[in-house]
C-alpha positions in Angstrom: 4.2 -7.3 15.5 4.8 -7.9 11.8 7.8 -6.5 10.1 7.8 -5.7 6.4 10.8 -5.4 4.2 11.0 -2.3 2.0 10.4 -4.4 -1.1 7.3 -5.9 0.4 5.9 -2.5 1.3 6.7 -1.2 -2.1 4.9 -4.1 -3.8 1.8 -3.6 -1.7 1.7 0.2 -2.3 2.4 -0.3 -6.0 -0.6 -2.7 -6.2 -2.9 -0.1 -4.7 -1.8 2.6 -7.1 -2.9 0.6 -10.2 -6.1 1.9 -11.8 -9.1 0.1 -10.4 -7.2 -1.4 -7.5 -9.3 -2.4 -4.5 -7.3 -1.1 -1.6 -9.6 -2.8 1.0 -9.1 -6.2 -0.7 -5.3 -5.7 -0.9 -5.1 -4.6 2.7 -7.2 -7.5 3.9 -5.1 -10.0 1.9 -2.0 -8.6 3.5 -3.5 -8.6 7.0 -3.2 -4.8 7.4 -5.9 -2.4 8.6 -7.5 -0.6 5.6 -7.2 2.8 7.3 -3.5 2.3 8.0 -2.9 1.2 4.4 -4.8 4.1 3.0 -2.8 6.6 5.1 0.5 5.2 3.8 -0.8 5.1 0.2 -2.0 8.7 0.4 1.3 9.8 1.8 3.2 8.2 -1.0 1.0 9.8 -3.6 1.2 13.2 -2.0 5.0 13.0 -1.8 5.1 12.2 -5.6 7.0 9.0 -5.2 7.1 6.7 -8.2 7.3 3.0 -7.4 8.3 0.5 -9.9 
């Protein structure tokens, strides 16, 4: 099981929130299931968190 640091998670989520970002490609490059990545991304957006 892979463990991600908080900084690594934030960088990945931040990359997906950029206009025109391809979530599938970012998830694939990170070795994460697209559905799992999308769920986390949506939760972050709905909570109103600002990363960066």
